[in-house]
N, C-alpha and C positions, 0 to 999 in steps of 0.2 A: 404360303401367301398368294392369295388369293389372288395380285394381281400382278403375280412371276404369270398366271397367264398366256399374256402379250402373247410374251416371247420365247416361249418356254418352243413350239413347234420349229425355235430358228436355233438354237441353242443344244447342240450335239451332248450328249452327255456324259463325255469324258471336258467336258469346259470348255471345244472351240465355239467360236457363234458363225455358221453354216455363213449368213449372208459377208463373212468378209472374205471364202476363199472363189477362188481363181474358178472353184469345181461350181457351186454353187452356186458362186452370183452364172456361173456358163460363160464369161464371154470367149478364153478360150476352145472351149466345143465351137460354137458360131463362126468367130475365128480359123474353124478348120474347117468347118464346115465353110464357110463362101470361099474359102482358095481354093478346093478340091472344089467344087461345083464351074470354077478361073478355070481352074485348070481343063479340065472339059472342056467349058467353053472355048480355049486357042491349042485344043485337042493337043499338049503341055506333050502325053506321052509321041507326038511320035517330034516332037521338037526335040526333045531327050534325046531321041536316036539319034540329029544330029550335031548336035553341038559335043564337041568334045573335050571335054570337060566331066563331062557326065557321061555317066553309063543308065539303057533303058533299065537294069540292075539298082540302081542308085536311087533312077526315078518314083521306079516301084514301090521300089522301100521307105522312100521319103512317103509317099503318095495311101499307102498303108500305114505306113506310122499315125499321122496326120487323118482316118477312121477311126482310128486305137482312140487320143485326143475329145474327136465327133464322143464318141461313145460315154465319154467322162464327168461327165455332165452328170449328175450330184444331186438330187432334192434332199438331202439330212438322212442324218441316222432310222431322224424317224418320220418322215414320209417314202420313204425309200428304203429298196431293196440290204440298204447294208449292214442293219442290225444285225440278218444273216449271218455275215463272216466279220463282224468283228466281237469278238469279248470282250472289247471292255462292255459295250452296250448286251451284248445276249445276259454283262453276269448280274448289269443295270435293273434289264428285265427280271434277270429271274428272280433278283434280291427286291421287288417291288417297285426300287428308289428312281425320280423325276430324272435324276444321275447323280456320278458321285461323288456332291459336291457333299450328298446324305446321307455315304458311308464314311462311319468315322475311318477305315481303312483306308484308305486312297490317297494320302501319304507315303507310304512305299508299296504301292502295287503294281507287282509290276508287268501287266495288264496296261501298265500305260507308258510303259517305259521306251517302245513304239516309240511316242511322238515327242521323247526329246529329239531326235535325226531330224527335224525341220525344222519343230517348235520351240526347239530348247527346255525353258522355262516357264513357256505359257498358257500353256492346263494345266500345273497344279497350278500359278498364280487365282490364274479363276474363277477353278471354285476353291482357294477360297476368301475369293475376291466373294463368291455368291454362297457359299457359307454364310458368310457376314452380312451383307449388305440382301440377297437375296437376286435374281434373277437381271429383272429391269432396270435397281440401281446400275446392276452392275453394265447392263449393255449401253444405258446412260452416260456413263466414265470412261467407252472405248473398250473391249475386251482389247486381254493381245492374241495379237496371232504367231506371234514371237517374241522369246527371251530370252539373256542369253543363261544357262545351265549356272547354277550355284560351283565358285567355284570349291572344295575341298579342302 
């Protein structure tokens, strides 16, 4: 479907829509970066030394955790390095597919199971809709970020 090309870069191989993700949007990374900047300007490492309910170790740990969040900015599996770490992306690329929706086995694929903890059935519902209607219609209808798992 040629019309799908405009939304393909924001569509993950697994059927999630990158622009719906907090890491894809960069909001959390930006907030963590800005908070770290404010903490440095306020010399909060020194403040933490005199606050009775916070230790220097607590502050250092929290500051380090925010540093990890700064690095969590994601360009998506098509535009960044995520595809090198993701078994779903690696499989899809190896098969020459634009996404899992082109694979006849996605309904039973165990590589997609790790997504269920956060997304429930959303990724599979998305894959079904993309397969049926195409990416652009799926994006226009509002991709799912989470959907409760089916009752077995």
